[in-house]
C-alpha positions as CSV (number, residue, x, y, z in Angstrom):
1,M,0.0,0.0,0.0
2,G,3.0,2.3,0.1
3,I,2.5,5.6,1.9
4,A,-1.1,4.6,2.9
5,A,0.3,1.8,5.0
6,D,2.9,4.2,6.5
7,L,0.1,6.7,7.4
8,V,-1.9,4.0,9.1
9,L,1.1,2.8,11.0
10,I,1.9,6.4,12.2
11,V,-1.6,7.2,13.2
12,V,-2.0,4.0,15.2
13,A,1.4,4.4,16.9
14,G,0.4,8.1,17.6
15,V,-2.8,7.0,19.3
16,I,-0.9,4.6,21.5
17,G,1.9,7.0,22.2
18,G,-0.5,9.9,22.9
19,A,-2.6,7.8,25.2
20,I,0.5,6.7,27.2
21,A,1.7,10.3,27.4
22,H,-1.7,11.5,28.6
23,R,-1.9,8.9,31.3
24,L,1.6,9.9,32.5
25,G,0.6,13.5,32.6
26,Q,2.9,14.5,29.7
27,P,2.1,16.6,26.6
28,L,0.7,14.6,23.7
29,L,3.6,15.6,21.5
30,V,5.9,13.6,23.7
31,G,3.9,10.5,22.9
32,Y,3.9,11.4,19.2
33,I,7.7,11.7,19.1
34,L,8.1,8.4,21.0
35,A,5.6,6.9,18.5
36,G,7.9,8.1,15.7
37,V,10.9,6.6,17.5
38,A,9.0,3.3,17.7
39,V,8.2,3.1,14.0
40,G,11.4,4.7,12.8
41,P,14.3,3.0,11.1
42,H,16.5,2.9,14.2
43,T,14.3,0.6,16.3
44,A,13.0,-2.9,15.9
45,G,9.4,-3.7,15.0
46,P,7.1,-2.2,12.3
47,T,8.9,0.4,10.4
48,V,7.8,3.3,8.1
49,V,9.1,2.7,4.6
50,E,8.5,6.0,2.7
51,I,10.1,8.3,5.3
52,R,10.8,11.0,2.7
53,D,7.1,11.1,1.7
54,I,6.0,11.4,5.3
55,E,8.5,14.3,5.8
56,L,6.9,16.1,2.8
57,L,3.4,15.7,4.3
58,A,4.8,16.9,7.6
59,E,5.7,20.2,5.9
60,I,1.9,20.8,5.7
61,G,1.8,20.1,9.4
62,I,4.4,22.8,10.0
63,A,2.5,25.3,7.9
64,L,-0.8,24.5,9.7
65,L,0.9,24.7,13.1
66,L,2.3,28.2,12.4
67,F,-0.9,29.2,10.6
68,A,-3.0,28.3,13.7
69,L,-0.4,30.1,15.9
70,G,-0.8,33.2,13.8
71,L,-4.6,33.0,14.1
72,E,-4.4,32.7,17.9
73,L,-1.9,35.6,18.4
74,R,-2.9,39.2,18.0
75,F,-0.9,42.3,18.1
76,G,-3.0,43.3,21.1
77,D,-1.5,40.4,23.0
78,L,1.9,42.1,23.1
79,V,0.3,45.3,24.2
80,R,-1.3,43.6,27.2
81,V,1.9,42.0,28.5
82,R,3.8,45.2,28.0
83,R,7.2,45.8,29.5
84,L,8.2,42.2,30.5
85,A,7.3,40.8,27.1
86,L,8.4,43.6,24.8
87,I,11.6,44.3,26.5
88,G,12.4,41.2,28.6
89,G,11.3,38.8,25.9
90,P,13.9,39.8,23.3
91,I,16.6,40.0,26.0
92,Q,15.8,36.5,27.1
93,I,16.1,35.2,23.5
94,L,19.4,37.0,22.9
95,V,21.0,36.0,26.1
96,T,20.0,32.4,26.1
97,G,20.8,32.1,22.4
98,I,24.3,33.6,22.7
99,L,25.2,31.5,25.7
100,G,23.8,28.5,23.9
101,V,26.1,29.2,20.9
102,V,29.1,29.6,23.3
103,F,28.2,26.3,25.0
104,A,27.9,24.5,21.7
105,E,31.2,25.8,20.4
106,S,33.3,25.6,23.5
107,I,31.9,22.6,25.3
108,L,30.3,20.5,22.6
109,G,32.9,21.4,20.0
110,W,30.4,22.3,17.3
111,E,31.2,24.6,14.4
112,R,29.7,28.0,14.1
113,I,26.6,27.3,11.9
114,P,25.3,24.3,13.9
115,A,26.0,26.2,17.1
116,L,23.8,29.1,15.9
117,W,21.0,26.6,15.3
118,M,21.5,25.1,18.8
119,G,21.5,28.6,20.4
120,A,18.2,29.4,18.7
121,M,16.6,26.1,19.8
122,I,17.7,26.6,23.4
123,S,16.2,30.1,23.4
124,L,12.7,28.7,22.9
125,S,10.4,27.2,25.5
126,S,7.4,25.0,25.1
127,T,4.1,26.9,24.9
128,M,2.1,23.6,25.0
129,V,3.9,22.3,28.1
130,V,3.8,25.6,30.0
131,L,0.1,26.3,29.4
132,K,-0.7,22.7,30.5
133,L,1.3,23.3,33.7
134,L,-0.4,26.6,34.4
135,L,-3.9,25.1,33.9
136,N,-3.2,22.0,36.0
137,E,-1.7,23.9,38.8
138,G,-4.4,26.6,38.8
139,K,-1.9,29.4,38.1
140,A,-2.9,30.5,34.6
141,D,-4.3,33.8,36.0
142,A,-1.6,34.4,38.6
143,V,1.0,37.1,38.2
144,A,3.7,34.4,37.4
145,G,1.4,32.8,34.8
146,R,0.9,36.1,33.1
147,A,4.6,36.7,33.0
148,M,5.3,33.3,31.5
149,V,2.6,33.7,28.8
150,G,4.0,37.1,27.9
151,L,7.5,35.7,27.4
152,L,6.1,32.7,25.4
153,V,4.2,35.1,23.1
154,V,7.4,36.8,22.1
155,Q,9.3,33.5,21.7
156,D,6.6,32.2,19.4
157,L,6.8,35.4,17.4
158,A,10.5,35.0,17.1
159,V,10.2,31.6,15.4
160,A,9.2,33.2,12.1
161,P,12.3,35.4,11.7
162,M,14.5,32.5,12.9
163,L,13.1,30.4,10.1
164,I,14.0,33.1,7.6
165,I,17.6,33.9,8.9
166,L,19.0,30.5,9.9
167,P,18.5,28.7,6.6
168,R,20.1,31.5,4.7
169,V,23.0,31.6,7.1
170,S,23.5,27.9,6.4
171,D,23.3,28.4,2.6
172,V,25.7,31.3,2.2
173,G,27.9,31.1,5.2
174,G,26.4,34.0,7.0
175,A,26.9,36.6,4.1
176,F,25.3,39.8,5.1
177,D,24.0,40.8,1.7
178,E,22.0,37.6,1.4
179,V,20.4,38.0,4.8
180,A,19.6,41.6,3.9
181,L,18.0,40.4,0.7
182,T,15.9,38.0,2.7
183,F,14.7,40.8,4.9
184,L,13.9,42.9,1.8
185,R,11.8,40.0,0.4
186,A,10.1,39.6,3.7
187,A,9.3,43.3,3.8
188,V,7.8,43.2,0.3
189,F,5.8,40.1,1.3
190,L,4.5,41.6,4.5
191,A,3.4,44.7,2.6
192,A,1.6,42.5,0.1
193,M,0.0,40.4,2.9
194,I,-1.2,43.5,4.7
195,L,-3.0,44.6,1.5
196,I,-4.3,41.2,0.7
197,G,-5.1,40.3,4.3
198,T,-7.1,43.4,5.1
199,R,-9.0,43.6,1.8
200,V,-9.1,40.3,-0.2
201,M,-9.1,37.6,2.5
202,P,-12.0,39.1,4.6
203,F,-14.0,39.7,1.5
204,L,-13.5,36.2,0.3
205,L,-14.3,34.6,3.7
206,R,-17.3,36.8,4.1
207,R,-18.7,35.6,0.8
208,I,-18.1,32.0,1.6
209,A,-19.6,32.5,5.1
210,R,-22.8,33.9,3.6
211,W,-23.2,30.8,1.5
212,G,-23.6,28.8,4.7
213,S,-21.3,25.9,3.8
214,R,-19.1,24.9,6.7
215,E,-17.2,22.5,4.5
216,L,-16.4,25.1,1.9
217,F,-15.3,27.6,4.6
218,L,-12.9,25.0,6.1
219,I,-11.4,24.2,2.7
220,T,-11.0,28.0,2.0
221,V,-9.2,28.5,5.3
222,M,-6.9,25.6,4.7
223,A,-6.2,26.8,1.2
224,L,-5.3,30.3,2.5
225,G,-3.0,28.8,5.1
226,V,-1.0,26.4,3.0
227,G,-1.5,28.3,-0.3
228,I,0.1,31.5,0.9
229,G,2.8,29.5,2.5
230,Y,3.6,27.8,-0.8
231,G,3.5,31.3,-2.4
232,T,6.2,32.5,0.0
233,H,8.2,29.4,-0.8
234,L,8.1,30.3,-4.5
235,F,9.1,33.8,-3.5
236,G,12.2,32.5,-1.9
237,L,11.1,32.6,1.7
238,S,10.0,30.0,4.2
239,F,6.9,28.0,3.6
240,A,6.1,28.1,7.3
241,F,6.7,31.9,7.6
242,G,4.1,32.6,4.9
243,S,1.5,30.6,6.7
244,F,2.3,32.3,10.0
245,V,1.9,35.8,8.5
246,A,-1.3,34.8,6.9
247,G,-2.6,33.6,10.3
248,M,-1.5,36.8,12.0
249,V,-3.2,39.0,9.4
250,L,-6.4,37.0,9.5
251,S,-6.4,37.0,13.3
252,E,-7.5,40.7,13.3
253,S,-10.6,39.8,11.3
254,E,-14.0,38.6,12.6
255,F,-13.4,35.2,11.1
256,A,-10.4,34.4,13.3
257,H,-12.2,32.4,16.0
258,Q,-14.1,30.2,13.6
259,A,-11.0,29.7,11.4
260,V,-9.1,28.5,14.5
261,G,-11.8,26.2,15.5
262,D,-12.0,24.6,12.1
263,I,-8.3,24.4,11.4
264,V,-7.3,22.9,14.8
265,P,-8.4,19.3,14.0
266,L,-6.4,19.3,10.7
267,R,-3.5,21.0,12.5
268,D,-3.4,18.2,15.1
269,V,-3.6,15.4,12.5
270,F,-0.8,16.9,10.4
271,G,1.0,17.9,13.6
272,L,1.1,14.2,14.5
273,L,2.9,13.5,11.2
274,F,5.4,16.3,11.9
275,F,6.3,15.2,15.5
276,A,6.3,11.5,14.4
277,S,8.6,12.3,11.5
278,A,10.9,14.1,14.0
279,G,11.0,11.1,16.2
280,M,11.9,8.9,13.3
281,L,15.3,10.6,13.1
282,F,16.1,9.8,16.7
283,D,18.5,7.1,17.3
284,P,18.5,5.4,20.8
285,R,22.0,4.2,20.1
286,Y,23.1,7.8,20.1
287,L,21.8,8.3,23.6
288,L,23.6,5.3,25.0
289,A,26.8,6.2,23.2
290,N,26.7,9.9,24.3
291,L,25.0,9.8,27.7
292,P,27.5,12.2,29.4
293,V,27.1,14.8,26.7
294,V,23.3,14.5,26.8
295,I,23.2,14.9,30.6
296,A,25.6,17.9,30.5
297,T,23.5,19.6,27.9
298,I,20.2,19.0,29.8
299,I,21.7,20.5,33.0
300,F,23.0,23.5,31.0
301,V,19.7,24.2,29.3
302,V,17.7,23.9,32.6
303,V,20.1,26.0,34.7
304,L,20.6,28.6,31.9
305,K,16.9,29.2,31.2
306,A,15.9,29.1,34.9
307,V,18.4,31.7,35.8
308,V,17.9,34.0,32.8
309,C,14.1,33.9,32.8
310,G,13.8,34.1,36.6
311,S,16.3,37.0,36.8
312,L,14.4,38.9,34.1
313,A,11.1,38.4,36.0
314,R,12.7,39.9,39.1
315,V,14.2,42.8,37.2
316,F,10.8,43.7,35.8
317,G,9.2,43.8,39.2
318,R,8.2,40.2,40.1
319,R,8.9,39.3,43.7
320,G,8.6,36.4,46.1
321,V,8.0,33.0,44.5
322,E,7.1,34.5,41.1
323,P,10.7,34.6,39.6
324,W,11.1,31.0,40.7
325,L,7.9,29.9,39.0
326,V,8.8,31.9,35.8
327,G,12.4,30.5,35.7
328,L,11.7,26.9,36.4
329,G,8.4,26.9,34.4
330,L,10.3,28.0,31.2
331,A,13.4,25.8,31.8
332,Q,12.8,23.5,28.8
333,M,13.2,23.5,25.0
334,G,9.9,23.7,23.1
335,E,8.0,22.2,20.2
336,F,9.2,24.9,18.0
337,S,12.8,23.8,18.8
338,F,11.8,20.6,17.0
339,L,10.6,22.7,14.1
340,L,14.0,24.5,13.9
341,A,15.9,21.2,14.3
342,R,13.9,19.6,11.5
343,T,14.4,22.7,9.3
344,G,18.1,22.6,10.1
345,V,18.5,19.0,9.1
346,S,16.6,19.6,5.8
347,T,18.7,22.6,4.9
348,G,22.0,21.0,5.9
349,G,22.7,23.3,8.9
350,L,22.5,20.4,11.3
351,S,23.8,16.8,11.0
352,D,21.9,13.8,12.2
353,D,24.1,13.7,15.4
354,H,23.3,17.4,16.1
355,Y,19.7,16.7,15.6
356,A,19.7,13.7,17.8
357,L,21.3,15.7,20.6
358,A,18.8,18.5,20.3
359,L,15.8,16.1,20.1
360,T,17.0,14.1,23.1
361,V,17.6,17.2,25.2
362,A,14.3,18.9,24.2
363,L,12.3,15.7,25.0
364,A,14.1,15.3,28.4
365,T,13.5,18.9,29.5
366,M,9.8,18.6,28.6
367,V,9.5,15.5,30.7
368,L,11.2,17.2,33.6
369,S,9.2,20.4,33.4
370,P,6.2,19.4,35.6
371,G,8.5,18.4,38.5
372,L,10.7,21.5,38.1
373,F,7.6,23.8,38.2
374,R,6.2,22.1,41.3
375,A,9.6,22.4,43.0
376,A,9.6,26.2,42.6
377,T,7.6,27.0,45.8
378,P,9.6,24.7,48.2
379,L,12.9,25.9,46.6
380,H,11.8,29.5,47.2
381,R,11.0,28.7,50.8
382,V,14.5,27.2,51.3
383,A,16.2,30.1,49.6
384,S,14.2,32.6,51.6
385,R,15.5,31.2,54.9
386,F,19.1,31.8,53.9
387,A,18.3,35.3,52.4
388,R,15.9,36.1,55.3
389,E,13.4,37.2,52.7
390,P,9.7,36.7,53.6
391,V,7.9,34.1,51.5
392,A,5.3,35.8,49.3
393,A,2.4,33.9,48.0
394,P,1.4,34.2,44.4
395,V,-1.0,37.1,43.9
396,A,-3.9,36.6,41.5
397,A,-4.0,39.1,38.7
398,A,-7.2,40.8,37.7
399,L,-8.8,39.2,34.7
400,E,-9.0,41.4,31.7
401,D,-12.4,42.0,30.1
402,T,-14.0,40.5,33.2
403,H,-17.8,41.2,33.2
404,D,-20.8,39.4,34.6
405,H,-22.6,39.0,31.3
406,T,-24.8,36.6,29.4
407,V,-23.7,34.7,26.3
408,I,-26.4,34.1,23.8
409,V,-25.6,31.2,21.4
410,G,-27.7,31.7,18.3
411,Y,-29.4,34.9,17.0
412,G,-32.3,33.1,15.3
413,R,-36.0,33.0,16.2
414,T,-35.3,32.3,19.8
415,G,-32.1,34.3,20.5
416,R,-33.3,37.5,18.8
417,P,-36.2,38.2,21.2
418,A,-34.0,37.3,24.2
419,A,-31.4,39.8,23.0
420,E,-34.0,42.5,22.6
421,V,-35.4,42.0,26.1
422,M,-31.9,42.1,27.5
423,R,-31.1,45.3,25.7
424,Q,-34.3,46.9,27.1
425,I,-33.5,46.0,30.7
426,E,-29.8,46.8,30.1
427,V,-28.3,43.4,30.8
428,P,-24.8,43.0,29.2
429,F,-24.6,40.2,26.7
430,T,-22.6,38.8,23.8
431,I,-24.0,36.9,20.9
432,V,-22.3,33.9,19.2
433,E,-23.7,33.3,15.8
434,L,-22.5,31.0,13.0
435,N,-24.7,32.4,10.2
436,H,-22.7,35.3,8.9
437,A,-25.8,37.2,7.6
438,L,-27.5,37.0,11.1
439,S,-24.3,38.1,12.8
440,E,-24.1,41.2,10.6
441,V,-27.7,42.0,11.4
442,A,-26.9,41.8,15.1
443,R,-23.7,43.9,14.7
444,T,-25.6,46.6,12.9
445,L,-27.9,46.9,15.9
446,G,-24.9,47.6,18.1
447,F,-24.7,44.2,19.8
448,D,-21.4,42.5,20.7
449,V,-21.1,39.6,18.3
450,V,-18.6,36.8,17.9
451,W,-19.0,35.1,14.6
452,G,-18.3,31.3,14.7
453,D,-19.4,27.9,15.8
454,A,-20.1,27.9,19.5
455,S,-19.3,24.2,19.7
456,R,-15.6,25.2,19.3
457,P,-13.8,26.1,22.6
458,E,-11.9,28.9,20.8
459,V,-15.2,30.6,19.8
460,L,-16.6,30.4,23.4
461,A,-13.3,31.7,24.7
462,A,-13.6,34.7,22.4
463,A,-17.1,35.4,23.9
464,H,-15.6,35.1,27.4
465,A,-17.9,32.3,28.4
466,D,-15.5,31.5,31.2
467,Q,-16.6,34.7,32.9
468,A,-20.3,34.7,32.0
469,R,-23.1,34.5,34.6
470,L,-25.6,33.0,32.2
471,V,-25.3,31.1,28.9
472,L,-28.5,30.9,26.7
473,V,-28.2,28.2,24.1
474,A,-30.8,29.3,21.6
475,V,-30.0,26.8,18.8
476,H,-32.1,23.8,17.8
477,D,-29.2,21.4,17.0
478,I,-28.8,18.9,19.8
479,T,-25.2,18.2,18.8
480,T,-24.2,21.8,19.0
481,T,-26.1,22.3,22.3
482,R,-24.4,19.2,23.8
483,A,-20.9,20.4,22.8
484,V,-21.6,24.0,24.1
485,V,-22.9,22.7,27.4
486,K,-19.9,20.4,27.9
487,H,-17.4,23.2,27.1
488,V,-19.1,25.7,29.4
489,R,-19.3,23.2,32.2
490,R,-15.6,22.6,31.9
491,I,-14.4,26.3,31.7
492,N,-17.2,27.8,33.9
493,P,-18.9,25.4,36.3
494,A,-20.7,28.2,38.0
495,A,-22.5,29.5,34.9
496,H,-26.3,29.2,34.7
497,I,-27.2,27.4,31.4
498,V,-30.5,27.6,29.7
499,A,-31.1,25.7,26.5
500,T,-33.8,24.6,24.1
501,A,-35.0,21.1,23.4
502,R,-37.1,19.9,20.5
503,N,-38.6,16.8,22.3
504,P,-38.8,15.1,25.6
505,V,-35.8,12.8,24.7
506,E,-33.6,15.8,24.2
507,L,-35.0,17.4,27.4
508,V,-33.9,14.4,29.5
509,E,-30.5,14.2,27.8
510,L,-29.8,17.9,28.5
511,A,-31.0,17.7,32.0
512,D,-28.5,14.9,32.6
513,L,-25.7,17.3,31.5
514,G,-26.6,19.6,34.3
515,I,-28.5,22.3,32.5
516,H,-30.4,24.6,34.9
517,E,-33.4,25.2,32.6
518,V,-34.6,23.6,29.4
519,V,-37.2,25.2,27.2
520,Q,-39.3,23.4,24.6
521,P,-40.5,25.9,22.0
522,E,-43.3,23.7,20.7
523,L,-44.6,23.3,24.2
524,E,-44.5,27.0,25.0
525,A,-46.3,27.7,21.7
526,G,-48.9,25.1,22.5
527,L,-49.4,26.7,26.0
528,E,-49.9,30.1,24.4
529,M,-52.5,28.7,22.0
530,A,-54.3,27.1,25.0
531,R,-54.1,30.4,26.8
532,Q,-55.9,32.1,24.0
533,V,-58.6,29.4,24.0
534,L,-59.1,29.9,27.8
535,V,-59.3,33.7,27.4
536,A,-61.9,33.3,24.7
537,Y,-64.0,31.2,27.2
538,D,-63.7,34.0,29.8
539,K,-61.4,32.1,32.2
540,S,-59.6,34.3,34.7
541,P,-55.8,35.1,34.3
542,A,-55.2,33.4,37.6
543,D,-56.8,30.1,36.5
544,I,-54.9,30.3,33.2
545,Q,-51.6,30.8,35.0
546,I,-52.3,27.9,37.4
547,F,-53.0,25.6,34.4
548,S,-49.9,26.7,32.6
549,D,-47.7,26.2,35.6
550,V,-49.0,22.7,36.2
551,V,-48.5,21.7,32.5
552,R,-44.9,23.0,32.7
553,E,-44.3,21.2,35.9
554,E,-45.5,18.0,34.4
555,M,-43.7,18.3,31.0
556,Y,-40.4,19.6,32.3
557,G,-40.3,17.1,35.1
558,P,-39.9,13.3,34.7
559,I,-41.4,12.3,31.4
560,R,-44.6,10.3,31.9
561,A,-46.2,8.0,29.4
562,G,-49.6,8.5,28.0
563,G,-50.9,12.0,27.5
564,L,-52.2,14.3,30.3
565,S,-52.0,13.0,33.8
566,K,-54.9,12.9,36.3
567,R,-53.7,16.3,37.7
568,Y,-54.3,17.8,34.3
569,T,-57.9,16.5,34.3
570,E,-58.5,17.9,37.7
571,I,-57.2,21.3,36.7
572,L,-59.4,21.4,33.6
573,S,-62.4,20.4,35.6
574,D,-61.7,23.2,38.1
575,L,-61.3,25.7,35.3
576,G,-64.7,24.6,33.9
577,T,-66.5,25.4,37.2
578,S,-64.4,28.4,38.4
579,Q,-65.9,31.8,38.6
580,S,-64.6,34.1,35.9
581,N,-64.1,37.0,38.4
582,T,-61.3,35.1,40.3
583,A,-58.1,36.9,39.5
584,I,-54.8,38.4,40.8
585,Q,-54.7,42.1,41.8
586,W,-51.8,44.2,43.0
587,I,-52.6,46.5,45.9
588,R,-50.2,49.2,47.1
589,V,-50.0,49.8,50.8
590,P,-50.7,53.6,51.2
591,S,-47.7,55.7,52.3
592,S,-49.7,57.0,55.2
593,S,-50.6,53.5,56.3
594,R,-50.1,52.5,60.0
595,V,-49.3,49.0,59.0
596,G,-45.7,49.7,60.0
597,E,-43.8,46.4,60.5
598,R,-46.8,44.2,61.0
599,S,-46.7,40.8,59.3
600,I,-49.2,39.2,57.0
601,G,-50.2,36.8,59.7
602,E,-50.8,39.6,62.2
603,L,-53.0,41.4,59.7
604,Q,-55.1,38.2,59.2
605,I,-55.7,39.1,55.5
606,R,-56.8,35.6,54.5
607,T,-59.1,35.2,57.5
608,R,-60.7,38.6,57.3
609,S,-61.0,39.1,53.5
610,G,-60.9,35.6,52.0
611,A,-58.1,36.7,49.5
612,T,-54.7,35.0,49.5
613,V,-51.5,36.9,49.4
614,I,-49.3,35.3,46.7
615,A,-46.5,37.8,46.3
616,T,-45.1,41.0,47.7
617,A,-42.7,43.6,46.3
618,R,-40.6,46.3,47.8
619,G,-38.9,48.6,45.3
620,R,-37.3,46.2,42.7
621,R,-37.1,43.3,45.1
622,G,-39.9,40.8,45.0
623,N,-41.0,37.8,47.1
624,A,-43.0,35.3,45.1
625,N,-44.0,33.1,48.0
626,P,-44.4,35.2,51.2
627,G,-45.0,33.5,54.5
628,A,-47.2,34.6,57.4
629,E,-44.1,36.2,59.0
630,T,-43.4,38.5,56.1
631,K,-43.5,42.1,57.2
632,L,-45.4,44.8,55.3
633,R,-44.3,48.5,55.1
634,P,-45.9,51.6,53.7
635,G,-45.3,51.8,49.9
636,D,-45.1,48.0,49.5
637,R,-47.1,46.2,46.8
638,V,-49.1,43.1,47.7
639,A,-50.5,40.6,45.1
640,V,-53.7,39.0,46.3
641,L,-55.7,36.1,44.6
642,G,-59.4,36.0,45.0
643,T,-62.8,37.0,43.7
644,L,-63.6,40.6,43.1
645,E,-65.3,40.9,46.5
646,E,-62.4,39.2,48.3
647,R,-59.9,41.5,46.6
648,R,-61.9,44.6,47.6
649,A,-62.1,43.4,51.1
650,A,-58.3,43.0,51.2
651,Q,-57.8,46.5,49.9
652,E,-60.2,48.0,52.5
653,L,-58.3,46.0,55.2
654,L,-55.0,47.6,54.3
655,E,-56.5,51.1,53.9
656,A,-58.2,50.7,57.3
657,Y,-54.8,51.2,58.9
658,T,-54.4,54.6,57.1
659,T,-54.0,57.7,59.2
660,P,-57.1,59.9,59.0
């Protein structure tokens, strides 16, 4: 079967390796690399035959990886992290890179060009590993977590220029004029991309989105990512660099969140090929034959990055345990180090031995990262005793864009009236809508809109669902509703979720997922039609409300077989014999009343008038089920249920306490 058999072998090995890595608490990419080692030519067992073809497919994985990175990064991200990222980030890359070059030349005995590649690889940390650590340890929003993310953003941005410069240095021996020409080409490409990205790409995606084809939108996004990358390759620049710039430009558009959500599965599949192909080049015999060199390099990388990153964090105002967390948290080589190493091998800048060392050290430092990060706090305590410095606990940073709002998923027939009501009562909300035409309608009305598929975590994150008080799922697709509920439950367990269900089966399924309220539009429409019938037969509003409440209680409770229950029959019978003048009336306690702090029980409203108090209101606060101990004050409003005579008697009773 040729390459098809190789793909099957890699995917199966990747599943096994990823599952093992996940169970051991390691990033999935570690499992993918080990899977590549297992099916590579240097180990026994099943072996990939068409390695070169797999490497070519892996190039697409590189492009999609950087395209997705560009989509997720915005220029505003650098503004938010400010001084530490913009100043400390470049300093960290330069210092660790230069010292890495010195180490490779003086200790490892490498030549200048391979040493430059090694220095660049050492300067990068693993975004995937660090974010996993921060989430697992609950420090993603701590000051140290913010500092680490800021430095990682700058490191990720530095990958693209590294991919431009380093291959050219390998080709021409570091000639300045060739590097300058590369930068000139990059400048021309960036200018063209800004023009195309701000005018052509959004126009194209907007037209595709209006057609409503998810499949065509996905194909278009992928074509833009890899197509522009291939165009830069023909232009003499890096394939991956073009994809990264395309993602960065597109990230500023309204389509970024949906594009990320659609491209992530493809990125992950092709990313598996990339990491597996990287593992295929690893030779375990190299590790055994060069164990002292590997251990020395691991120690150098961990100590160097911990000291440099931790020191920069302290210089830029971090105190207590925070520099320790930043330093030890970033003390590893990252996934983009693999990208650089793979590019170095393909361009001749690195030999197989160089690559094997870099791969082995990167893999080892990733595996060590969780233990190093958890050791930061106890190490800080020990150091504080000698330095007589008080131990400072991590201080939580204020979340940006925090607001107690509502997320409305879907701006269709159900979501639109909900949004209108919320606008009238001034409740903050954000709309998530996949239909581009509907999203444009909502945006023209001044609503906050995120265009995209709410079943994608990236789209929900853009709507700040993790900070929402309420999530209204106003779509009628059970698959989307199920995915939205699961994602919201994971990122915001305290959120109140309201969703729609088309039938009792969906109602039960959604209730099992922990939804607070489920609405069946057909049932509500039927109840409204029944209400109109009862009004036409002169039934009182109170009787109609009671019947509606009982039906909702029955239908939204456990599903019962066989039509209306006995309780329904009783209610219908009661409605047939009730007096049409039975109703609810609101009575305001006069401001001159001498009721004072007397309770409903003390006033004996039910005994003396026959009317039942079913609700009270004071200002904007209401009590839907007041007890006999509820106090009444002048200015309060009281809702009583009874006949016309009973309601008049209740009003006279309250007015009897009025001062003459």
